[in-house]
MIPA-504829 format. One record per residue (C-alpha): residue in one letter; y, z, x; residue number from 0. Coordinates in Angstrom, 3 decimals, padded with zeros to 6 digits. Layout:
# MIPA-504829
<code: A&v: Y&w: Z&u: X&pos: NUM> $
...
END
This chain:
# MIPA-504829
<code: M&v: -054.122&w: -176.367&u: -017.223&pos: 0> $
<code: L&v: -057.704&w: -177.578&u: -016.674&pos: 1> $
<code: K&v: -059.164&w: -179.837&u: -019.263&pos: 2> $
<code: P&v: -062.338&w: -178.560&u: -020.997&pos: 3> $
<code: Y&v: -064.536&w: -181.129&u: -019.195&pos: 4> $
<code: F&v: -063.349&w: -180.153&u: -015.711&pos: 5> $
<code: F&v: -063.458&w: -176.466&u: -016.577&pos: 6> $
<code: A&v: -067.071&w: -176.762&u: -017.719&pos: 7> $
<code: K&v: -067.982&w: -178.697&u: -014.573&pos: 8> $
<code: L&v: -066.288&w: -176.090&u: -012.362&pos: 9> $
<code: C&v: -068.172&w: -173.272&u: -014.127&pos: 10> $
<code: A&v: -071.475&w: -175.090&u: -013.665&pos: 11> $
<code: T&v: -070.793&w: -175.585&u: -009.947&pos: 12> $
<code: L&v: -069.844&w: -171.940&u: -009.455&pos: 13> $
<code: T&v: -072.948&w: -170.817&u: -011.342&pos: 14> $
<code: L&v: -075.149&w: -172.986&u: -009.117&pos: 15> $
<code: L&v: -073.562&w: -171.669&u: -005.931&pos: 16> $
<code: M&v: -073.902&w: -168.090&u: -007.116&pos: 17> $
<code: S&v: -077.547&w: -168.606&u: -008.033&pos: 18> $
<code: L&v: -078.274&w: -170.087&u: -004.602&pos: 19> $
<code: H&v: -076.528&w: -167.165&u: -002.954&pos: 20> $
<code: V&v: -078.442&w: -164.629&u: -005.004&pos: 21> $
<code: S&v: -081.682&w: -166.485&u: -004.322&pos: 22> $
<code: A&v: -081.051&w: -166.342&u: -000.576&pos: 23> $
<code: Q&v: -080.236&w: -162.651&u: -000.798&pos: 24> $
<code: Q&v: -083.367&w: -161.947&u: -002.835&pos: 25> $
<code: E&v: -085.713&w: -163.717&u: -000.416&pos: 26> $
<code: R&v: -088.114&w: -161.025&u: 000.751&pos: 27> $
<code: W&v: -090.480&w: -161.495&u: 003.640&pos: 28> $
<code: F&v: -093.529&w: -159.384&u: 004.344&pos: 29> $
<code: E&v: -096.110&w: -159.350&u: 007.104&pos: 30> $
<code: V&v: -099.760&w: -159.785&u: 006.065&pos: 31> $
<code: E&v: -102.839&w: -158.949&u: 008.133&pos: 32> $
<code: I&v: -106.447&w: -159.446&u: 007.072&pos: 33> $
<code: Y&v: -109.884&w: -158.842&u: 008.572&pos: 34> $
<code: L&v: -112.970&w: -160.311&u: 006.909&pos: 35> $
<code: F&v: -116.520&w: -159.553&u: 007.956&pos: 36> $
<code: E&v: -120.030&w: -160.269&u: 006.723&pos: 37> $
<code: R&v: -122.561&w: -157.481&u: 006.494&pos: 38> $
<code: Q&v: -126.266&w: -157.189&u: 005.860&pos: 39> $
<code: S&v: -126.984&w: -156.092&u: 002.338&pos: 40> $
<code: H&v: -129.982&w: -154.689&u: 000.523&pos: 41> $
<code: S&v: -128.377&w: -155.328&u: -002.841&pos: 42> $
<code: N&v: -130.530&w: -156.832&u: -005.593&pos: 43> $
<code: E&v: -127.563&w: -158.811&u: -006.866&pos: 44> $
<code: Q&v: -128.587&w: -162.445&u: -007.328&pos: 45> $
<code: A&v: -126.462&w: -165.278&u: -005.988&pos: 46> $
<code: P&v: -125.364&w: -167.928&u: -008.511&pos: 47> $
<code: E&v: -127.984&w: -170.640&u: -008.919&pos: 48> $
<code: E&v: -125.372&w: -173.374&u: -008.551&pos: 49> $
<code: V&v: -122.455&w: -173.558&u: -006.130&pos: 50> $
<code: S&v: -119.034&w: -173.339&u: -007.771&pos: 51> $
<code: L&v: -116.639&w: -175.138&u: -005.435&pos: 52> $
<code: V&v: -113.033&w: -173.917&u: -005.182&pos: 53> $
<code: S&v: -110.402&w: -176.616&u: -004.924&pos: 54> $
<code: T&v: -108.167&w: -175.951&u: -001.917&pos: 55> $
<code: R&v: -105.940&w: -178.980&u: -002.454&pos: 56> $
<code: G&v: -102.259&w: -178.084&u: -002.230&pos: 57> $
<code: A&v: -102.904&w: -174.698&u: -000.610&pos: 58> $
<code: I&v: -101.023&w: -173.592&u: 002.502&pos: 59> $
<code: D&v: -103.272&w: -174.120&u: 005.525&pos: 60> $
<code: M&v: -102.325&w: -172.175&u: 008.646&pos: 61> $
<code: I&v: -105.774&w: -172.450&u: 010.250&pos: 62> $
<code: T&v: -106.279&w: -176.210&u: 010.568&pos: 63> $
<code: P&v: -103.182&w: -176.841&u: 012.744&pos: 64> $
<code: E&v: -104.439&w: -174.252&u: 015.218&pos: 65> $
<code: V&v: -108.148&w: -175.007&u: 015.468&pos: 66> $
<code: Y&v: -107.871&w: -178.796&u: 015.235&pos: 67> $
<code: T&v: -104.983&w: -178.935&u: 017.713&pos: 68> $
<code: D&v: -106.902&w: -176.769&u: 020.171&pos: 69> $
<code: I&v: -110.064&w: -178.835&u: 019.868&pos: 70> $
<code: S&v: -108.921&w: -182.429&u: 019.893&pos: 71> $
<code: A&v: -105.209&w: -182.958&u: 019.356&pos: 72> $
<code: A&v: -104.631&w: -184.375&u: 022.822&pos: 73> $
<code: S&v: -107.363&w: -186.985&u: 022.556&pos: 74> $
<code: A&v: -106.849&w: -187.760&u: 018.875&pos: 75> $
<code: G&v: -103.080&w: -188.000&u: 018.963&pos: 76> $
<code: L&v: -102.596&w: -185.353&u: 016.285&pos: 77> $
<code: S&v: -098.988&w: -184.218&u: 016.233&pos: 78> $
<code: G&v: -099.832&w: -181.031&u: 014.367&pos: 79> $
<code: C&v: -098.589&w: -179.800&u: 011.012&pos: 80> $
<code: T&v: -097.122&w: -176.370&u: 010.518&pos: 81> $
<code: A&v: -097.815&w: -174.325&u: 007.388&pos: 82> $
<code: Q&v: -094.437&w: -175.477&u: 006.056&pos: 83> $
<code: D&v: -095.426&w: -179.112&u: 006.682&pos: 84> $
<code: W&v: -098.620&w: -178.601&u: 004.712&pos: 85> $
<code: L&v: -096.520&w: -177.297&u: 001.832&pos: 86> $
<code: N&v: -093.821&w: -179.969&u: 001.901&pos: 87> $
<code: K&v: -095.843&w: -183.039&u: 002.874&pos: 88> $
<code: P&v: -099.565&w: -182.333&u: 002.375&pos: 89> $
<code: D&v: -100.410&w: -186.031&u: 001.962&pos: 90> $
<code: E&v: -098.968&w: -186.851&u: 005.372&pos: 91> $
<code: C&v: -100.814&w: -183.956&u: 007.016&pos: 92> $
<code: N&v: -104.068&w: -184.925&u: 005.315&pos: 93> $
<code: S&v: -103.486&w: -188.475&u: 006.509&pos: 94> $
<code: Q&v: -103.384&w: -187.260&u: 010.099&pos: 95> $
<code: L&v: -106.811&w: -185.716&u: 009.671&pos: 96> $
<code: T&v: -108.296&w: -188.818&u: 008.051&pos: 97> $
<code: T&v: -106.703&w: -191.574&u: 010.152&pos: 98> $
<code: T&v: -107.370&w: -190.092&u: 013.602&pos: 99> $
<code: T&v: -110.692&w: -189.822&u: 015.405&pos: 100> $
<code: L&v: -110.695&w: -186.099&u: 014.906&pos: 101> $
<code: T&v: -113.766&w: -183.929&u: 015.306&pos: 102> $
<code: H&v: -113.619&w: -180.557&u: 013.634&pos: 103> $
<code: P&v: -115.044&w: -177.565&u: 015.492&pos: 104> $
<code: T&v: -118.527&w: -176.302&u: 014.706&pos: 105> $
<code: H&v: -117.251&w: -172.731&u: 014.446&pos: 106> $
<code: V&v: -113.898&w: -171.168&u: 013.534&pos: 107> $
<code: G&v: -112.804&w: -167.628&u: 014.289&pos: 108> $
<code: P&v: -113.160&w: -164.789&u: 014.260&pos: 109> $
<code: T&v: -109.571&w: -164.591&u: 015.575&pos: 110> $
<code: V&v: -107.097&w: -167.247&u: 014.466&pos: 111> $
<code: A&v: -103.601&w: -166.819&u: 015.906&pos: 112> $
<code: S&v: -100.656&w: -168.725&u: 017.314&pos: 113> $
<code: H&v: -100.339&w: -169.121&u: 021.076&pos: 114> $
<code: G&v: -097.027&w: -167.308&u: 021.331&pos: 115> $
<code: L&v: -094.794&w: -164.874&u: 019.493&pos: 116> $
<code: Q&v: -093.572&w: -166.263&u: 016.179&pos: 117> $
<code: Y&v: -090.896&w: -165.154&u: 013.730&pos: 118> $
<code: A&v: -090.143&w: -166.295&u: 010.222&pos: 119> $
<code: T&v: -087.261&w: -168.627&u: 009.447&pos: 120> $
<code: A&v: -085.325&w: -168.374&u: 006.196&pos: 121> $
<code: G&v: -086.281&w: -171.086&u: 003.750&pos: 122> $
<code: E&v: -089.873&w: -171.439&u: 004.969&pos: 123> $
<code: T&v: -092.926&w: -170.047&u: 003.189&pos: 124> $
<code: S&v: -095.243&w: -168.659&u: 005.857&pos: 125> $
<code: I&v: -095.854&w: -168.609&u: 009.582&pos: 126> $
<code: L&v: -098.938&w: -167.660&u: 011.602&pos: 127> $
<code: L&v: -098.428&w: -164.881&u: 014.152&pos: 128> $
<code: S&v: -099.936&w: -164.291&u: 017.575&pos: 129> $
<code: E&v: -102.741&w: -161.879&u: 018.359&pos: 130> $
<code: Q&v: -100.205&w: -159.580&u: 020.054&pos: 131> $
<code: Q&v: -098.379&w: -159.187&u: 016.737&pos: 132> $
<code: S&v: -101.443&w: -157.892&u: 014.888&pos: 133> $
<code: Q&v: -102.142&w: -154.184&u: 014.324&pos: 134> $
<code: F&v: -105.822&w: -154.117&u: 013.339&pos: 135> $
<code: A&v: -107.307&w: -153.903&u: 016.855&pos: 136> $
<code: D&v: -108.853&w: -150.469&u: 016.315&pos: 137> $
<code: I&v: -110.094&w: -151.355&u: 012.824&pos: 138> $
<code: V&v: -111.693&w: -154.593&u: 014.037&pos: 139> $
<code: T&v: -113.346&w: -152.851&u: 016.977&pos: 140> $
<code: K&v: -114.767&w: -150.072&u: 014.815&pos: 141> $
<code: L&v: -116.086&w: -152.277&u: 011.999&pos: 142> $
<code: S&v: -117.460&w: -155.009&u: 014.269&pos: 143> $
<code: R&v: -119.543&w: -152.447&u: 016.155&pos: 144> $
<code: E&v: -121.299&w: -151.193&u: 013.055&pos: 145> $
<code: P&v: -124.897&w: -152.472&u: 012.879&pos: 146> $
<code: G&v: -125.296&w: -155.483&u: 010.615&pos: 147> $
<code: N&v: -121.604&w: -156.459&u: 010.597&pos: 148> $
<code: Q&v: -120.425&w: -159.870&u: 011.757&pos: 149> $
<code: S&v: -116.729&w: -160.646&u: 012.182&pos: 150> $
<code: L&v: -115.592&w: -163.719&u: 010.259&pos: 151> $
<code: L&v: -111.805&w: -163.913&u: 010.277&pos: 152> $
<code: H&v: -108.891&w: -161.890&u: 011.618&pos: 153> $
<code: M&v: -105.381&w: -163.283&u: 011.257&pos: 154> $
<code: T&v: -101.797&w: -162.158&u: 010.723&pos: 155> $
<code: W&v: -098.906&w: -164.031&u: 009.198&pos: 156> $
<code: Q&v: -095.425&w: -163.588&u: 007.758&pos: 157> $
<code: Q&v: -094.838&w: -164.776&u: 004.209&pos: 158> $
<code: S&v: -091.920&w: -165.120&u: 001.835&pos: 159> $
<code: M&v: -093.041&w: -163.325&u: -001.316&pos: 160> $
<code: L&v: -092.292&w: -165.372&u: -004.423&pos: 161> $
<code: P&v: -093.084&w: -164.986&u: -008.118&pos: 162> $
<code: R&v: -096.554&w: -166.074&u: -009.133&pos: 163> $
<code: H&v: -095.411&w: -169.351&u: -010.702&pos: 164> $
<code: Q&v: -093.648&w: -170.364&u: -007.480&pos: 165> $
<code: T&v: -096.087&w: -169.259&u: -004.834&pos: 166> $
<code: K&v: -098.784&w: -171.341&u: -003.132&pos: 167> $
<code: P&v: -102.176&w: -169.840&u: -002.250&pos: 168> $
<code: I&v: -103.257&w: -169.487&u: 001.369&pos: 169> $
<code: R&v: -106.474&w: -171.251&u: 002.347&pos: 170> $
<code: L&v: -108.857&w: -169.134&u: 004.411&pos: 171> $
<code: Y&v: -111.937&w: -170.494&u: 006.128&pos: 172> $
<code: A&v: -114.031&w: -169.386&u: 009.079&pos: 173> $
<code: G&v: -117.488&w: -169.062&u: 010.549&pos: 174> $
<code: K&v: -120.171&w: -171.677&u: 011.046&pos: 175> $
<code: D&v: -120.001&w: -175.254&u: 009.809&pos: 176> $
<code: F&v: -123.191&w: -176.066&u: 007.865&pos: 177> $
<code: S&v: -122.395&w: -179.752&u: 007.230&pos: 178> $
<code: D&v: -125.111&w: -180.963&u: 009.618&pos: 179> $
<code: S&v: -127.776&w: -179.403&u: 007.400&pos: 180> $
<code: F&v: -126.267&w: -178.896&u: 003.934&pos: 181> $
<code: E&v: -123.994&w: -180.626&u: 001.484&pos: 182> $
<code: A&v: -121.094&w: -178.739&u: -000.086&pos: 183> $
<code: N&v: -123.139&w: -178.370&u: -003.283&pos: 184> $
<code: G&v: -125.749&w: -176.366&u: -001.373&pos: 185> $
<code: Y&v: -128.533&w: -178.938&u: -001.211&pos: 186> $
<code: P&v: -129.938&w: -180.147&u: 002.120&pos: 187> $
<code: V&v: -128.532&w: -183.247&u: 003.761&pos: 188> $
<code: V&v: -130.919&w: -186.145&u: 003.207&pos: 189> $
<code: S&v: -130.945&w: -188.692&u: 006.025&pos: 190> $
<code: S&v: -131.515&w: -192.390&u: 005.480&pos: 191> $
<code: S&v: -134.787&w: -192.194&u: 007.410&pos: 192> $
<code: A&v: -136.059&w: -189.514&u: 005.032&pos: 193> $
<code: L&v: -135.318&w: -191.845&u: 002.131&pos: 194> $
<code: G&v: -137.247&w: -194.652&u: 003.775&pos: 195> $
<code: I&v: -134.135&w: -196.734&u: 004.431&pos: 196> $
<code: P&v: -134.338&w: -198.589&u: 007.760&pos: 197> $
<code: S&v: -131.525&w: -198.074&u: 010.251&pos: 198> $
<code: F&v: -129.992&w: -201.017&u: 012.117&pos: 199> $
<code: D&v: -128.033&w: -200.169&u: 015.242&pos: 200> $
<code: F&v: -125.926&w: -203.317&u: 015.068&pos: 201> $
<code: L&v: -124.402&w: -202.109&u: 011.808&pos: 202> $
<code: I&v: -123.092&w: -198.949&u: 013.450&pos: 203> $
<code: S&v: -120.876&w: -200.942&u: 015.776&pos: 204> $
<code: Q&v: -119.474&w: -202.959&u: 012.881&pos: 205> $
<code: F&v: -118.478&w: -200.087&u: 010.611&pos: 206> $
<code: D&v: -117.061&w: -196.632&u: 011.193&pos: 207> $
<code: E&v: -119.470&w: -193.812&u: 010.483&pos: 208> $
<code: P&v: -118.484&w: -191.849&u: 007.379&pos: 209> $
<code: K&v: -116.654&w: -188.647&u: 008.209&pos: 210> $
<code: T&v: -118.449&w: -185.490&u: 007.220&pos: 211> $
<code: E&v: -116.374&w: -182.762&u: 005.614&pos: 212> $
<code: P&v: -117.159&w: -179.324&u: 007.065&pos: 213> $
<code: V&v: -119.006&w: -176.778&u: 004.949&pos: 214> $
<code: W&v: -117.650&w: -173.486&u: 006.228&pos: 215> $
<code: Q&v: -119.509&w: -170.197&u: 006.158&pos: 216> $
<code: L&v: -116.433&w: -168.643&u: 004.548&pos: 217> $
<code: D&v: -114.007&w: -170.668&u: 002.474&pos: 218> $
<code: G&v: -111.562&w: -169.999&u: -000.336&pos: 219> $
<code: L&v: -108.075&w: -168.989&u: -001.379&pos: 220> $
<code: M&v: -105.845&w: -165.919&u: -001.261&pos: 221> $
<code: N&v: -102.673&w: -165.775&u: -003.325&pos: 222> $
<code: I&v: -100.156&w: -162.978&u: -002.702&pos: 223> $
<code: Y&v: -097.061&w: -162.821&u: -004.878&pos: 224> $
<code: L&v: -094.246&w: -160.503&u: -005.935&pos: 225> $
<code: D&v: -093.685&w: -159.547&u: -009.560&pos: 226> $
<code: H&v: -091.744&w: -156.269&u: -009.293&pos: 227> $
<code: Y&v: -094.858&w: -155.154&u: -007.385&pos: 228> $
<code: L&v: -097.075&w: -156.915&u: -004.866&pos: 229> $
<code: F&v: -100.252&w: -158.525&u: -006.176&pos: 230> $
<code: V&v: -103.167&w: -160.318&u: -004.549&pos: 231> $
<code: E&v: -105.619&w: -162.749&u: -006.122&pos: 232> $
<code: M&v: -108.515&w: -164.067&u: -004.084&pos: 233> $
<code: Q&v: -111.374&w: -166.420&u: -004.666&pos: 234> $
<code: L&v: -113.631&w: -166.591&u: -001.626&pos: 235> $
<code: G&v: -117.128&w: -167.932&u: -001.112&pos: 236> $
<code: L&v: -119.587&w: -166.782&u: 001.552&pos: 237> $
<code: R&v: -122.379&w: -169.260&u: 002.288&pos: 238> $
<code: Q&v: -125.870&w: -167.971&u: 003.069&pos: 239> $
<code: E&v: -129.053&w: -169.927&u: 003.695&pos: 240> $
<code: G&v: -131.995&w: -169.326&u: 001.417&pos: 241> $
<code: L&v: -134.732&w: -170.980&u: -000.614&pos: 242> $
<code: K&v: -134.506&w: -172.382&u: -004.109&pos: 243> $
<code: A&v: -137.258&w: -173.380&u: -006.494&pos: 244> $
<code: A&v: -137.656&w: -177.147&u: -006.643&pos: 245> $
<code: N&v: -136.314&w: -178.809&u: -009.760&pos: 246> $
<code: P&v: -137.991&w: -182.236&u: -010.026&pos: 247> $
<code: T&v: -136.253&w: -185.046&u: -011.850&pos: 248> $
<code: I&v: -138.514&w: -186.675&u: -014.444&pos: 249> $
<code: D&v: -137.829&w: -190.138&u: -015.813&pos: 250> $
<code: T&v: -137.986&w: -189.723&u: -019.589&pos: 251> $
<code: S&v: -137.308&w: -193.388&u: -020.348&pos: 252> $
<code: D&v: -141.035&w: -194.107&u: -020.136&pos: 253> $
<code: A&v: -143.052&w: -191.722&u: -022.311&pos: 254> $
<code: T&v: -146.287&w: -192.315&u: -020.393&pos: 255> $
<code: V&v: -144.680&w: -191.696&u: -017.002&pos: 256> $
<code: A&v: -142.889&w: -188.613&u: -018.331&pos: 257> $
<code: T&v: -146.141&w: -187.155&u: -019.709&pos: 258> $
<code: V&v: -148.041&w: -187.709&u: -016.461&pos: 259> $
<code: A&v: -145.178&w: -186.312&u: -014.378&pos: 260> $
<code: T&v: -144.877&w: -183.238&u: -016.580&pos: 261> $
<code: E&v: -148.600&w: -182.550&u: -016.356&pos: 262> $
<code: T&v: -148.477&w: -182.970&u: -012.574&pos: 263> $
<code: V&v: -145.599&w: -180.513&u: -012.253&pos: 264> $
<code: A&v: -147.417&w: -178.040&u: -014.477&pos: 265> $
<code: T&v: -150.603&w: -178.162&u: -012.415&pos: 266> $
<code: E&v: -149.090&w: -178.289&u: -008.932&pos: 267> $
<code: E&v: -146.967&w: -175.537&u: -007.456&pos: 268> $
<code: L&v: -143.788&w: -177.039&u: -006.044&pos: 269> $
<code: A&v: -142.659&w: -175.724&u: -002.677&pos: 270> $
<code: P&v: -139.155&w: -174.185&u: -002.674&pos: 271> $
<code: T&v: -136.441&w: -176.162&u: -000.914&pos: 272> $
<code: P&v: -133.801&w: -174.849&u: 001.518&pos: 273> $
<code: Y&v: -130.521&w: -174.103&u: -000.226&pos: 274> $
<code: L&v: -127.085&w: -172.920&u: 000.912&pos: 275> $
<code: Y&v: -125.970&w: -170.323&u: -001.612&pos: 276> $
<code: A&v: -122.326&w: -169.407&u: -002.194&pos: 277> $
<code: L&v: -121.716&w: -165.707&u: -002.810&pos: 278> $
<code: P&v: -118.392&w: -165.346&u: -004.673&pos: 279> $
<code: M&v: -115.797&w: -162.672&u: -004.023&pos: 280> $
<code: K&v: -113.113&w: -162.615&u: -006.726&pos: 281> $
<code: Q&v: -110.443&w: -159.942&u: -006.761&pos: 282> $
<code: N&v: -107.147&w: -159.370&u: -008.553&pos: 283> $
<code: R&v: -105.327&w: -156.217&u: -007.536&pos: 284> $
<code: R&v: -101.886&w: -154.654&u: -007.363&pos: 285> $
<code: L&v: -100.970&w: -153.568&u: -003.840&pos: 286> $
<code: R&v: -098.701&w: -151.119&u: -002.091&pos: 287> $
<code: S&v: -096.893&w: -152.176&u: 001.061&pos: 288> $
<code: E&v: -097.828&w: -150.334&u: 004.270&pos: 289> $
<code: Q&v: -101.070&w: -149.102&u: 002.709&pos: 290> $
<code: I&v: -104.352&w: -150.412&u: 004.150&pos: 291> $
<code: H&v: -106.511&w: -151.773&u: 001.332&pos: 292> $
<code: Y&v: -110.266&w: -152.330&u: 001.470&pos: 293> $
<code: F&v: -112.062&w: -154.815&u: -000.781&pos: 294> $
<code: D&v: -115.779&w: -154.176&u: -001.102&pos: 295> $
<code: H&v: -118.583&w: -156.643&u: -001.756&pos: 296> $
<code: P&v: -122.367&w: -156.355&u: -001.314&pos: 297> $
<code: N&v: -122.317&w: -159.010&u: 001.428&pos: 298> $
<code: M&v: -118.861&w: -158.755&u: 002.968&pos: 299> $
<code: G&v: -115.772&w: -156.648&u: 003.366&pos: 300> $
<code: L&v: -112.055&w: -157.353&u: 003.547&pos: 301> $
<code: V&v: -109.328&w: -155.178&u: 005.051&pos: 302> $
<code: L&v: -105.779&w: -156.106&u: 004.044&pos: 303> $
<code: Q&v: -102.353&w: -154.701&u: 004.787&pos: 304> $
<code: I&v: -098.921&w: -155.952&u: 003.705&pos: 305> $
<code: R&v: -096.116&w: -154.562&u: 005.844&pos: 306> $
<code: K&v: -092.349&w: -154.509&u: 005.550&pos: 307> $
<code: M&v: -090.626&w: -156.432&u: 008.311&pos: 308> $
<code: V&v: -087.263&w: -157.385&u: 009.735&pos: 309> $
<code: Q&v: -085.926&w: -160.178&u: 007.522&pos: 310> $
<code: P&v: -085.272&w: -163.592&u: 009.161&pos: 311> $
<code: D&v: -081.501&w: -163.321&u: 008.720&pos: 312> $
<code: E&v: -081.535&w: -159.948&u: 010.513&pos: 313> $
<code: L&v: -083.034&w: -161.280&u: 013.756&pos: 314> $
<code: E&v: -080.801&w: -161.252&u: 016.826&pos: 315> $
<code: V&v: -080.357&w: -164.216&u: 019.164&pos: 316> $
<code: V&v: -080.716&w: -163.270&u: 022.850&pos: 317> $
<code: D&v: -080.548&w: -166.015&u: 025.486&pos: 318> $
<code: G&v: -081.102&w: -168.605&u: 022.806&pos: 319> $
<code: E&v: -084.219&w: -166.914&u: 021.401&pos: 320> $
<code: R&v: -084.601&w: -165.031&u: 018.133&pos: 321> $
<code: V&v: -085.815&w: -161.469&u: 018.684&pos: 322> $
<code: I&v: -086.263&w: -158.348&u: 016.595&pos: 323> $
<code: P&v: -083.249&w: -156.049&u: 017.054&pos: 324> $
<code: Q&v: -083.813&w: -152.783&u: 018.875&pos: 325> $
<code: I&v: -083.587&w: -149.741&u: 016.615&pos: 326> $
END
């Protein structure tokens, strides 16, 4: 007869094994396809006066491994991180981008895809698919031909749908990089020469030039999760150039200087300054699989479909390769 201690330990072990088995059985993969485009708008809706930056730290990034590898992996020695690597070891993947002489592209998209056919593997979280595995060709062609529309991002991936508290958002970015002209906060880049600071060439050879983070035309997060039903939450920002009224900084520590400066501002009309606005697109919606959903915005549109797919453990192995079984 088992002693109480060993019996309790055996029950705990069996419970753990059963929970792992159930978890594996409950893993549900879906295929996701999106198409984002910018459009000309005559809306009177005002953009926020200040840029609200979205933190993308810790998000799953399926775009960077593709576009950075294509641009400069060979010369920079970048080994490349998969989406699963970005989830499991984001610090190491970020280190690759910061320790190598890597130059990011000046434009991303509109199509981001893997170079060959890809299929999900049980235990992973997401995997980027090839252009051949997408199904939005007709939709993209039709919408991109409409006057005033500009394609931003079209990509397809497979994702293990988890509860909201377990899932990681997907980072989406595309379009032009504005970092040569604007800071992330929207204000113009100010060069040292404009500030009256002399430049010495011999210093450049002694120190590495600071790396500029890209400011993408489209940037943000999309979180898709399963809670009895499918849900999507998105927080995207579309950058657009414009003009903003100047807001002079007045030194109030000296009353005389402050008075003179205030009177000067009141009597002189300040010229507006260039500004990179961020138009937000925030959505939270319940979805139906197989149905094509459209998300509307005065300045952009998003087409999204979540499709059922053959589960990773149902794939057949033919000549050493995993393929979808013939029905």
